[in-house]
C-alpha positions as CSV (number, residue, x, y, z in Angstrom):
1,T,112.2,59.2,111.0
2,P,110.1,56.4,112.6
3,V,112.5,53.8,111.2
4,V,115.7,55.2,112.7
5,S,114.0,55.8,116.1
6,L,112.7,52.2,116.4
7,L,115.1,51.5,119.3
8,L,114.4,54.8,121.1
9,I,110.7,55.3,121.0
10,T,108.7,55.0,124.2
11,D,106.8,51.9,125.4
12,E,103.5,53.7,124.7
13,H,104.4,54.4,121.1
14,M,105.8,50.9,120.8
15,L,102.5,49.4,122.1
16,A,100.5,51.5,119.6
17,F,102.7,50.4,116.8
18,A,102.5,46.7,117.9
19,E,98.7,46.9,118.0
20,K,98.6,48.0,114.4
21,V,101.0,45.3,113.4
22,F,98.9,42.7,115.3
23,A,95.7,43.9,113.7
24,S,97.2,43.6,110.2
25,E,98.7,40.2,110.9
26,T,95.4,38.7,112.1
27,K,93.1,40.5,109.7
28,G,92.6,37.6,107.2
29,E,93.4,34.8,109.6
30,G,90.1,33.1,109.1
31,V,91.2,32.2,105.5
32,R,93.9,29.6,105.1
33,D,95.8,31.1,102.2
34,E,98.6,29.2,100.5
35,I,101.9,30.1,101.9
36,S,103.9,32.2,99.5
37,M,107.5,33.5,99.5
38,F,108.2,36.9,101.1
39,E,106.8,39.3,98.5
40,V,109.2,42.0,97.4
41,Q,109.0,43.1,93.8
42,D,112.5,43.4,92.5
43,D,111.3,46.0,89.9
44,C,109.6,48.3,92.4
45,P,110.4,51.8,91.1
46,I,110.1,53.5,94.5
47,L,112.5,51.0,96.0
48,Q,115.0,51.5,93.2
49,Q,114.9,55.3,93.5
50,E,115.3,55.2,97.3
51,M,118.2,52.7,97.1
52,A,119.9,54.7,94.3
53,H,119.6,57.9,96.4
54,H,120.9,56.4,99.6
55,L,123.7,54.3,98.1
56,H,125.3,57.3,96.6
57,T,125.2,59.8,99.4
58,D,128.6,61.1,100.5
59,E,128.1,60.0,104.1
60,D,127.2,56.4,103.0
61,T,130.1,56.2,100.7
62,E,132.6,57.3,103.3
63,K,131.2,54.7,105.8
64,R,131.7,52.0,103.2
65,K,135.3,53.0,102.6
66,V,136.0,52.9,106.3
67,L,134.4,49.5,106.7
68,A,135.8,47.9,103.5
69,P,138.6,46.0,105.3
70,V,136.0,44.3,107.5
71,A,135.4,41.8,104.7
72,D,138.7,40.2,105.6
73,V,137.6,39.9,109.2
74,L,134.4,38.3,108.2
75,F,136.1,35.7,106.1
76,N,138.4,34.4,108.8
77,I,138.7,30.7,108.2
78,P,139.2,28.7,111.4
79,T,141.5,25.7,111.4
80,Y,140.3,22.2,112.3
81,L,142.1,19.1,113.2
82,E,139.7,16.6,111.5
83,V,138.1,18.4,108.6
84,P,139.2,17.6,105.0
85,D,140.0,20.5,102.8
86,F,137.0,21.8,100.9
87,Q,136.1,24.7,98.7
88,R,134.6,27.8,100.4
89,V,132.5,30.7,99.1
90,A,134.1,34.1,99.9
91,I,132.3,37.4,99.5
92,I,134.7,40.3,99.0
93,G,133.8,44.0,99.1
94,D,130.5,45.5,100.3
95,Y,129.5,43.3,103.2
96,A,126.3,45.2,103.9
97,S,124.4,43.3,101.2
98,G,123.4,46.3,99.2
99,V,121.3,48.0,101.8
100,T,122.1,51.5,103.0
101,M,124.6,51.9,105.9
102,D,121.9,53.5,108.0
103,D,119.6,50.5,107.4
104,F,122.4,48.1,108.0
105,E,123.2,49.7,111.4
106,L,119.5,49.7,112.3
107,S,119.1,46.1,111.4
108,C,122.2,45.0,113.4
109,K,120.9,46.9,116.5
110,G,117.5,45.4,116.2
111,V,118.7,41.9,115.7
112,Y,121.2,42.2,118.5
113,R,118.5,43.2,121.0
114,A,116.2,40.4,119.7
115,L,119.0,37.9,120.4
116,T,119.5,39.2,123.9
117,I,115.8,38.9,124.6
118,R,115.7,35.3,123.7
119,E,118.9,34.5,125.6
120,K,117.4,36.2,128.8
121,Y,114.3,34.0,128.7
122,M,116.1,30.8,127.9
123,R,118.5,31.2,130.8
124,L,115.7,32.0,133.2
125,A,113.9,28.7,132.3
126,F,117.0,26.5,132.1
127,Q,116.4,26.1,128.3
128,R,119.1,26.0,125.6
129,F,120.7,28.9,123.8
130,P,123.5,28.2,121.2
131,L,127.0,28.5,122.5
132,T,128.3,30.3,119.4
133,T,125.6,33.0,119.5
134,S,126.2,33.5,123.2
135,Q,129.9,34.0,122.6
136,Y,129.3,36.7,119.9
137,L,126.9,38.5,122.2
138,R,129.5,38.7,124.9
139,E,132.1,40.0,122.4
140,I,129.6,42.7,121.3
141,E,129.1,43.7,125.0
142,G,132.8,43.6,125.6
143,E,132.5,41.0,128.4
144,P,134.4,37.7,128.7
145,F,132.5,34.6,127.8
146,K,132.2,32.1,130.7
147,P,131.2,28.5,129.7
148,E,129.8,27.9,133.2
149,H,127.1,30.6,132.4
150,T,125.6,28.4,129.7
151,V,122.5,26.4,130.8
152,Q,121.2,23.0,129.7
153,P,118.0,21.2,130.6
154,V,118.4,18.2,132.9
155,F,116.8,14.9,131.8
156,T,116.6,11.6,133.7
157,S,119.3,9.1,132.6
158,P,118.1,5.7,131.5
159,P,118.1,3.0,134.2
160,K,121.2,0.9,134.4
161,K,121.0,-2.9,133.9
162,G,118.9,-4.4,136.6
163,E,117.7,-1.1,137.9
164,D,114.0,-0.5,138.4
165,P,112.8,2.7,136.6
166,F,109.8,2.8,139.1
167,N,111.9,2.7,142.2
168,T,110.7,5.3,144.8
169,K,113.6,5.0,147.2
170,C,115.8,7.4,145.3
171,L,113.2,10.3,145.6
172,P,114.4,13.4,147.6
173,E,113.0,14.0,151.0
174,N,109.8,15.9,151.6
175,L,109.9,19.6,152.4
176,S,107.5,21.8,154.3
177,W,107.4,24.4,151.5
178,V,104.1,25.8,150.1
179,A,103.1,26.3,146.5
180,R,100.5,28.9,145.7
181,M,99.3,30.8,142.6
182,K,99.3,34.6,142.3
183,D,98.3,36.4,139.1
184,G,98.4,33.1,137.1
185,V,101.9,32.1,138.2
186,I,102.7,29.5,140.9
187,Y,105.3,30.6,143.5
188,T,107.1,28.5,146.1
189,Y,107.2,29.8,149.8
190,K,108.9,28.6,152.9
191,D,105.6,28.3,154.8
192,A,102.0,29.5,154.7
193,A,102.8,32.7,156.5
194,A,105.3,33.7,153.8
195,A,102.7,32.7,151.2
196,D,100.1,35.0,152.8
197,Q,102.6,37.9,152.6
198,H,103.8,36.9,149.1
199,K,107.4,36.4,150.1
200,P,108.6,33.6,147.7
201,I,111.8,31.8,148.2
202,E,114.8,33.7,146.9
203,N,116.8,32.8,143.8
204,M,113.7,31.6,142.1
205,P,112.7,34.7,140.1
206,A,109.5,34.7,138.0
207,P,109.5,36.4,134.5
208,D,108.6,40.0,134.9
209,Y,105.2,40.5,133.3
210,M,105.7,44.2,132.2
211,T,109.2,43.5,130.8
212,F,107.9,40.6,128.9
213,I,105.1,42.7,127.3
214,D,107.7,45.4,126.4
215,D,110.0,42.9,124.8
216,M,107.2,41.4,122.9
217,N,106.0,44.8,121.6
218,F,109.6,45.6,120.5
219,L,109.8,42.3,118.5
220,I,106.4,42.9,116.9
221,A,107.6,46.4,115.8
222,L,110.9,44.9,114.7
223,I,109.5,42.2,112.4
224,A,107.3,44.9,110.7
225,Q,110.1,47.4,109.9
226,G,110.6,47.6,106.2
227,P,114.4,48.1,106.1
228,I,114.9,45.2,108.6
229,K,112.6,43.0,106.6
230,T,114.6,43.8,103.4
231,Y,117.9,43.1,105.1
232,A,116.7,39.8,106.6
233,H,115.3,38.8,103.2
234,R,118.5,39.5,101.5
235,R,120.5,37.6,104.1
236,L,118.2,34.6,103.7
237,K,118.6,34.6,100.0
238,F,122.3,34.7,100.4
239,L,122.2,31.7,102.8
240,M,120.2,29.8,100.3
241,S,122.5,30.6,97.4
242,K,125.6,30.0,99.4
243,F,124.4,26.5,100.3
244,N,123.6,25.7,96.7
245,V,127.2,26.8,95.7
246,H,128.6,24.8,98.6
247,E,126.7,21.7,97.5
248,M,127.8,22.1,93.9
249,L,131.5,22.4,95.0
250,N,131.6,19.9,97.8
251,E,128.9,17.3,97.4
252,M,131.3,14.6,96.2
253,E,133.8,15.4,99.0
254,E,131.0,15.0,101.5
255,M,130.0,11.7,100.0
256,K,133.6,10.6,100.0
257,E,133.8,11.2,103.8
258,L,130.7,9.1,104.4
259,K,131.9,6.2,102.2
260,L,135.2,6.1,104.2
261,N,133.2,6.0,107.5
262,P,133.1,2.4,108.7
263,H,130.0,0.7,110.0
264,R,127.8,3.8,110.1
265,D,125.1,4.7,107.5
266,F,121.7,6.4,107.5
267,Y,119.9,3.3,108.7
268,N,121.9,2.9,111.9
269,C,122.1,6.6,112.8
270,R,120.0,7.4,115.8
271,K,116.9,9.4,114.9
272,V,114.1,10.6,117.1
273,D,110.4,11.2,116.2
274,T,110.4,14.7,117.9
275,H,106.6,15.3,117.4
276,I,104.1,12.5,117.8
277,H,100.8,12.2,119.7
278,A,100.3,9.1,121.8
279,A,96.7,8.7,120.8
280,A,97.7,8.1,117.2
281,C,101.2,6.7,117.5
282,M,100.6,3.6,115.5
283,N,99.6,3.2,111.8
284,Q,96.2,2.0,110.6
285,K,97.3,-1.6,109.8
286,H,99.0,-1.8,113.2
287,L,95.8,-0.8,114.9
288,L,93.7,-3.3,113.0
289,R,96.1,-6.1,113.8
290,F,96.1,-5.1,117.4
291,I,92.3,-5.2,117.6
292,K,92.1,-8.6,116.1
293,K,94.8,-9.9,118.3
294,S,93.1,-8.5,121.4
295,Y,89.9,-10.2,120.5
296,Q,91.6,-13.6,120.2
297,V,93.5,-13.5,123.5
298,D,91.4,-11.2,125.7
299,A,87.8,-11.1,124.4
300,D,86.3,-11.0,128.0
301,R,88.2,-7.8,128.9
302,V,85.9,-4.9,130.0
303,V,86.1,-2.0,127.5
304,Q,83.0,0.0,128.2
305,N,80.6,0.8,131.1
306,V,77.0,1.6,130.1
307,K,74.7,2.8,133.0
308,G,76.8,1.0,135.5
309,K,77.0,-2.3,133.5
310,D,80.4,-3.5,132.3
311,V,80.6,-4.4,128.6
312,T,83.3,-6.8,127.4
313,M,85.0,-6.7,124.1
314,K,83.0,-9.7,122.9
315,E,79.8,-8.1,123.9
316,L,80.7,-4.8,122.2
317,F,81.3,-6.5,118.9
318,A,78.0,-8.5,119.4
319,N,76.1,-5.2,120.1
320,L,77.5,-3.7,116.9
321,N,76.6,-6.9,115.0
322,L,80.3,-7.2,114.0
323,H,83.1,-9.7,114.0
324,P,86.8,-8.7,114.1
325,Y,87.3,-10.7,110.9
326,D,85.0,-8.2,109.1
327,L,86.9,-5.1,110.2
328,T,89.0,-3.2,107.7
329,V,91.3,-0.2,107.9
330,D,88.6,2.0,106.3
331,S,85.9,1.0,108.8
332,L,88.0,2.1,111.7
333,D,87.6,5.8,110.9
334,V,91.2,6.8,111.5
335,D,91.2,9.6,108.9
336,Q,90.8,13.0,110.5
337,R,88.7,14.2,107.6
338,G,86.3,11.3,107.8
339,K,82.7,12.4,108.8
340,S,81.1,9.0,109.2
341,S,82.1,5.4,109.8
342,P,80.4,2.0,109.3
343,V,81.6,1.1,112.8
344,T,79.4,3.7,114.4
345,T,82.1,6.5,114.3
346,G,84.9,4.3,115.4
347,Q,83.4,3.0,118.7
348,V,85.7,-0.1,118.6
349,R,88.7,2.0,118.0
350,Y,87.8,4.5,120.7
351,Y,87.1,2.0,123.5
352,L,90.0,-0.2,122.7
353,L,92.4,2.7,122.7
354,C,91.0,4.0,126.0
355,H,91.0,0.7,127.8
356,K,93.8,-1.1,126.1
357,G,96.0,1.9,125.6
358,P,98.7,0.9,128.1
359,D,99.1,-2.5,126.5
360,L,99.2,-1.0,123.1
361,L,101.9,1.6,124.0
362,A,104.0,-0.7,126.1
363,E,103.8,-3.9,124.1
364,E,103.2,-2.8,120.5
365,V,104.7,0.6,119.7
366,A,107.6,0.4,122.2
367,S,108.5,-3.1,121.1
368,D,108.5,-2.1,117.5
369,L,110.9,0.8,118.3
370,E,113.1,-1.5,120.4
371,D,113.3,-4.0,117.5
372,A,114.3,-1.1,115.2
373,R,116.9,-0.2,117.8
374,Y,118.0,3.1,116.2
375,Q,114.6,4.9,116.4
376,Y,113.1,6.8,119.3
377,A,109.9,8.7,119.9
378,E,108.5,11.4,122.1
379,P,104.8,10.7,122.4
380,R,102.5,13.4,123.9
381,L,100.0,12.6,126.6
382,S,97.2,15.1,127.4
383,I,96.5,17.1,130.5
384,Y,93.5,19.3,130.0
385,G,93.3,21.3,133.2
386,C,89.6,20.8,133.8
387,N,90.2,18.6,136.9
388,P,93.0,18.6,139.5
389,N,93.0,14.8,139.6
390,E,94.1,14.3,136.0
391,W,97.8,14.0,137.0
392,T,96.9,11.4,139.6
393,K,95.0,9.2,137.1
394,L,97.7,9.6,134.4
395,S,100.6,8.8,136.8
396,S,98.6,5.8,138.2
397,W,98.2,4.5,134.7
398,F,101.9,4.9,134.0
399,N,103.0,3.1,137.1
400,K,100.3,0.4,137.2
401,H,101.1,-0.8,133.7
402,R,104.8,0.0,134.0
403,V,104.7,2.0,130.7
404,F,108.4,2.4,130.4
405,S,110.7,1.9,127.4
406,P,114.2,3.3,126.7
407,Q,112.9,4.2,123.2
408,L,110.1,6.5,124.5
409,K,110.5,9.9,126.1
410,W,107.2,11.3,127.3
411,M,105.8,14.8,126.9
412,I,102.6,16.5,128.2
413,Q,100.4,18.4,125.8
414,V,97.9,21.0,127.0
415,P,95.1,21.7,124.5
416,R,94.1,25.3,124.3
417,I,90.4,24.7,124.9
418,Y,89.6,26.8,128.0
419,D,86.5,28.2,126.2
420,I,84.9,24.7,126.1
421,F,85.6,24.0,129.8
422,R,84.3,27.4,130.8
423,G,81.2,27.0,128.7
424,K,80.4,23.8,130.6
425,N,81.3,25.3,133.9
426,F,84.2,22.9,134.5
427,V,86.4,25.8,135.6
428,P,85.4,29.2,137.0
429,H,88.2,31.1,135.3
430,F,91.4,30.6,133.3
431,G,93.6,30.7,136.5
432,K,91.9,27.6,137.8
433,M,92.8,25.8,134.6
434,L,96.4,26.8,135.0
435,E,96.3,25.7,138.6
436,N,95.0,22.3,137.7
437,I,97.8,21.9,135.1
438,F,100.7,23.0,137.2
439,L,100.0,22.9,141.0
440,P,100.2,19.1,141.2
441,V,103.6,19.2,139.6
442,F,104.8,21.7,142.3
443,Q,103.3,19.6,145.0
444,A,105.0,16.4,143.8
445,T,108.3,18.3,143.5
446,I,108.1,19.6,147.1
447,E,106.7,16.4,148.6
448,P,107.8,13.5,146.4
449,H,107.1,10.8,148.9
450,A,103.5,12.1,149.4
451,N,103.0,11.8,145.7
452,P,105.2,8.8,144.7
453,E,103.5,7.7,141.5
454,L,103.4,11.3,140.1
455,S,107.0,11.9,141.2
456,I,108.2,8.7,139.3
457,F,106.1,9.7,136.3
458,L,107.6,13.2,136.2
459,K,111.1,11.7,136.1
460,H,110.2,10.3,132.7
461,V,108.5,13.5,131.4
462,T,110.8,15.8,129.3
463,G,108.6,18.7,128.4
464,F,105.3,20.5,127.8
465,D,103.5,21.1,124.5
466,S,100.7,23.5,123.7
467,V,98.3,22.2,121.1
468,D,95.2,23.2,119.2
469,D,94.1,24.7,115.8
470,E,96.2,27.9,115.4
471,S,93.9,29.2,112.8
472,K,91.2,29.9,115.4
473,H,91.8,33.5,116.3
474,S,90.5,34.9,119.7
475,G,90.7,38.6,118.7
476,H,92.5,39.4,121.9
477,M,96.0,41.0,121.9
478,F,98.1,40.1,124.9
479,C,99.2,43.4,126.5
480,T,99.5,45.1,129.8
481,K,95.7,45.7,129.9
482,S,94.9,41.9,129.6
483,P,93.0,40.5,132.6
484,K,95.0,38.3,135.0
485,P,94.1,34.6,134.6
486,E,92.0,34.7,137.8
487,E,90.0,37.5,136.3
488,W,89.5,35.8,132.9
489,N,86.1,34.3,133.6
490,I,84.4,34.9,130.3
491,V,83.7,32.0,127.9
492,K,86.0,33.5,125.2
493,N,89.4,31.7,124.7
494,P,92.5,33.7,125.5
495,S,95.0,34.5,122.7
496,Y,97.9,32.2,121.7
497,S,100.4,34.6,123.2
498,Y,98.4,34.7,126.5
499,Y,98.5,30.9,126.7
500,I,102.2,30.7,125.8
501,Y,103.3,33.3,128.4
502,Y,101.5,31.7,131.3
503,M,102.7,28.2,130.4
504,Y,106.2,29.5,130.0
505,A,106.1,31.4,133.3
506,N,104.9,28.3,135.3
507,I,107.4,26.0,133.6
508,T,110.1,28.4,134.5
509,M,109.1,28.4,138.1
510,I,108.8,24.5,138.1
511,N,112.3,24.2,136.5
512,Q,113.9,26.5,139.1
513,L,112.3,24.5,141.9
514,R,113.3,21.1,140.4
515,K,116.8,22.3,139.6
516,A,117.3,23.4,143.2
517,R,116.0,19.9,144.3
518,G,118.3,18.0,142.0
519,M,115.5,16.8,139.8
520,N,115.0,16.7,136.0
521,T,113.7,19.9,134.3
522,F,111.2,20.4,131.5
523,Q,111.4,21.9,128.1
524,F,108.6,24.1,126.5
525,R,108.0,22.8,123.0
526,P,104.7,24.2,121.6
527,H,103.0,23.6,118.3
528,C,103.6,26.8,116.5
529,G,103.5,28.3,113.0
530,E,101.3,25.7,111.4
531,A,98.6,28.3,110.8
532,G,97.5,31.6,112.3
533,A,99.5,34.8,112.7
534,V,103.2,35.1,112.6
535,T,103.0,36.6,116.1
536,H,102.6,33.0,117.3
537,L,106.2,32.4,116.1
538,L,107.3,35.6,117.9
539,A,105.9,34.4,121.2
540,S,107.6,31.1,120.8
541,F,110.9,32.8,119.9
542,M,110.8,34.4,123.3
543,T,109.7,31.3,125.3
544,A,110.1,28.0,123.6
545,D,113.1,25.7,123.6
546,N,111.9,24.3,120.2
547,I,108.7,24.2,118.2
548,S,106.7,21.9,116.0
549,H,105.7,22.8,112.4
550,G,107.0,26.4,111.9
551,L,105.5,26.7,108.4
552,N,104.7,30.4,108.8
553,L,108.3,31.3,109.2
554,K,108.2,31.6,105.5
555,K,105.9,34.6,105.9
556,S,108.3,36.6,108.1
557,P,111.9,37.0,106.9
558,V,113.0,38.7,110.1
559,L,111.7,35.9,112.4
560,Q,113.1,33.3,110.0
561,Y,116.5,35.0,110.2
562,L,116.3,35.2,114.0
563,Y,115.4,31.5,114.2
564,F,118.5,30.8,112.2
565,L,120.8,32.9,114.3
566,T,119.5,31.3,117.5
567,Q,119.3,27.8,116.0
568,I,115.8,27.1,117.4
569,P,115.0,23.5,116.6
570,I,111.9,23.0,114.4
571,A,110.2,19.6,114.2
572,M,108.5,19.5,110.8
573,S,105.9,17.0,109.6
574,P,105.5,17.4,105.8
575,L,103.1,14.4,105.4
576,S,100.8,15.8,108.1
577,N,100.9,19.3,106.6
578,N,100.2,17.8,103.2
579,S,96.8,16.5,104.4
580,L,95.8,19.5,106.5
581,F,97.5,22.7,105.4
582,L,100.1,22.7,102.6
583,E,100.8,20.3,99.8
584,Y,104.0,18.4,100.1
585,A,106.1,19.9,97.3
586,K,105.5,23.4,98.7
587,N,106.6,22.5,102.2
588,P,109.5,24.8,103.3
589,L,111.5,21.9,104.9
590,L,114.2,21.9,102.1
591,E,114.4,25.7,102.0
592,F,114.9,25.8,105.8
593,L,117.5,23.0,105.7
594,K,119.5,24.8,103.0
595,K,119.5,28.1,104.9
596,G,120.8,26.4,108.0
597,L,117.8,26.4,110.3
598,M,117.8,23.4,112.7
599,V,115.1,21.2,111.3
600,S,114.1,17.6,112.1
601,L,111.5,15.3,110.7
602,S,108.6,13.9,112.7
603,T,105.4,12.0,112.0
604,D,102.7,13.9,114.1
605,D,99.9,11.3,113.7
606,P,101.0,8.0,112.1
607,M,97.4,6.7,112.4
608,Q,96.2,9.3,110.0
609,F,99.1,9.9,107.7
610,H,101.3,6.8,107.4
611,Y,101.0,3.3,106.0
612,T,104.2,1.4,106.8
613,R,105.4,-0.4,110.0
614,E,108.1,2.3,110.5
615,P,106.3,5.7,110.0
616,L,109.4,7.7,110.8
617,M,111.4,6.0,108.2
618,E,108.5,6.5,105.8
619,E,108.7,10.2,106.6
620,Y,112.5,10.3,105.8
621,A,112.0,8.2,102.6
622,I,109.3,10.4,101.1
623,A,111.3,13.6,102.0
624,A,114.4,12.1,100.4
625,Q,112.6,11.4,97.1
626,V,110.5,14.6,96.9
627,F,113.3,17.0,97.9
628,K,116.2,14.9,96.5
629,L,118.0,14.8,99.9
630,S,121.5,13.4,100.0
631,T,122.6,10.9,102.6
632,C,124.5,13.7,104.3
633,D,121.2,15.8,104.4
634,M,119.3,12.9,106.0
635,C,122.0,12.2,108.6
636,E,122.2,15.9,109.4
637,I,118.4,15.9,110.0
638,S,118.7,12.7,112.2
639,R,121.5,14.4,114.2
640,N,119.3,17.5,114.7
641,S,116.5,15.3,116.0
642,V,118.7,13.8,118.7
643,L,120.0,17.2,119.7
644,Q,116.6,18.8,120.1
645,S,115.0,15.7,121.8
646,G,114.5,15.0,125.5
647,L,117.2,12.2,125.5
648,S,119.5,12.5,128.5
649,D,123.0,13.8,128.3
650,E,124.2,10.2,128.8
651,E,122.3,9.0,125.8
652,K,123.3,11.9,123.6
653,T,126.9,11.3,124.5
654,H,126.5,7.7,123.4
655,F,124.6,8.5,120.2
656,L,126.5,11.7,119.1
657,G,129.9,11.6,120.8
658,P,131.4,12.9,124.0
659,D,131.8,16.4,122.6
660,Y,128.3,16.9,121.2
661,L,127.8,20.1,123.2
662,K,130.6,21.8,121.3
663,E,129.8,23.8,118.2
664,G,130.9,23.0,114.7
665,P,132.9,20.0,113.6
666,E,134.5,19.7,117.0
667,G,131.1,18.7,118.4
668,N,130.5,16.1,115.6
669,D,131.7,12.5,115.8
670,I,131.3,11.2,112.2
671,R,131.7,7.6,113.5
672,K,128.4,8.0,115.3
673,T,126.4,10.6,113.3
674,N,127.5,9.9,109.7
675,V,127.4,13.6,109.1
676,A,130.4,14.8,107.0
677,Q,132.8,17.1,108.8
678,I,132.8,19.3,105.8
679,R,129.1,19.9,106.3
680,M,129.5,20.7,109.9
681,A,132.4,23.1,109.2
682,Y,130.2,24.8,106.5
683,R,127.3,25.2,109.0
684,Y,129.5,26.6,111.7
685,E,131.4,29.0,109.5
686,T,128.2,30.3,107.9
687,L,126.6,31.0,111.4
688,C,129.8,32.7,112.5
689,Y,129.8,34.8,109.4
690,E,126.3,36.1,110.0
691,L,127.0,36.8,113.7
692,N,130.2,38.5,112.8
693,L,128.3,40.7,110.4
694,I,126.1,41.9,113.2
695,K,129.1,42.5,115.5
696,E,130.9,44.6,112.9
697,G,127.7,46.5,112.1
698,L,127.4,47.6,115.8
699,K,130.9,48.9,115.7
700,T,129.9,51.6,113.2
701,E,128.1,53.7,115.8
């Protein structure tokens, strides 16, 4: 049958099937429907008849008898040195969750291949893959696990006391290598002659385009298979129910652990705002206060240039017939939904943010975070790709104003707006946009002393983000017939997957080059799953270290289960989603947390969605009230935020403990994280149980 032969069918058939799935996923994408639970009717007569037939076949019964003792293997409780005794949930008997043995074996095969696909692309780009999952994959393959094969991104350590973070003397020496783009991907060559012959430097392999498409088509087919969707749905329901029972049995024991933990509580646990945009990183009242303060101390500063004539802040207010005293939060037009503003569509806000932005970021937001001490943020700065000089201007701004704070880790966001640039003839084709985004980074890596300001700035950049409205559908399916970026010269925007692949491919090549040069590497952390098709989440499953939003995981049980097994971090912003896409009470944050997905809380745009001086704490406070989160829940989310952030190994060691890279309770230092060891043991054992289930299912062949 087509179901059983999923893993054996040819690439052509897989592509045809994937195209059908893609078409069905994007059919109604223009309408933003309310997210609903995975819809399977429990009283479906066809389902009941099929299940009754398969569950009682002689062959199926014999297989279950043979595998009955496996339940004992699955419930193998590890021993810990520093975990109090707690009550566990044991499932005895039929471990295949009620699905037929054929469907169980098919599901295990499909999930296993999906896990190996992600592991392959994470290793290639020096991005993270969970240690526990990697160990189980090696056991399945019958190979020894070697810890040295695990990869971790490299981030710049904070400057030591008295050390200048803008010092250029520590930069590596220049090389004579050449960077050049071919088919949308930038390669590094020994010299121009090697570049002409396309002989890139060895040991820096690029992702194989055809293999990537084949892997993507397999995953598209996998997430659409009925039996696998049913299996994943049942496992997710089990994870939710299991946590509810664990909470009922052990909530008081977890709280007891926290009460006995000296000094540490939720307020002095480190927490990172893992998704925040620099252009809106302060709340409305903070912005208003800043404008009034700027007028008092710096009214003669130039904030605008009209036809070659400089306009000062004082003159701008006079031209608008305004005085700062008369400004209000409402008149600043900070609401994304606002269509008009008394202050001529926020001219004051716009010009002050453009010209006073460095002061605002360095002196206002960073100082607030430093005062709070235990809060960090990862603001996004934009590189659009319409001009090759964008990096020069941004790095000059960063160095000139010395925009550095130990509380801030910078990221680069790339808006997916090629169609706008092409429509205005800013770029001749999509390949030029990619070249403008990535080539300066290659050049600064090869010749740091020729690009000192950019080289220093890149030391403080931790990753790249891909941003835009996901509900805008291009109608194009990324496949082997897709034009190369240099050939994409039409005004139409490429698809989400097309953007994601070429960003990932170039980040991979940059990371390999920077790793070889002893420099910091970058993570790929796109906006994903806020709207649009679930295929966006599939593309990010293959390429992204972590994602922002992830709401649409609720629509795909298979992808949600895969995100759990690979512990892909998800930065969720319920207050932002509440205003734009999904009302707060229906946000899947609590559901994801209970199931064991690695979620963190973030603010997105405090200027639009937050009212207090500490927007991240506001996010936690509202989530705690609406979802009735316990102290252990909030501290677990805080710990997740530090793990998924771009903080350096040195900082994470200080904030989480020296063994933070280890899995389970061994990697948790309750004195620093305030996360109960019981909770960490539960999470670890639950993940091991699910991975063991897959391993045992593959033994039945």
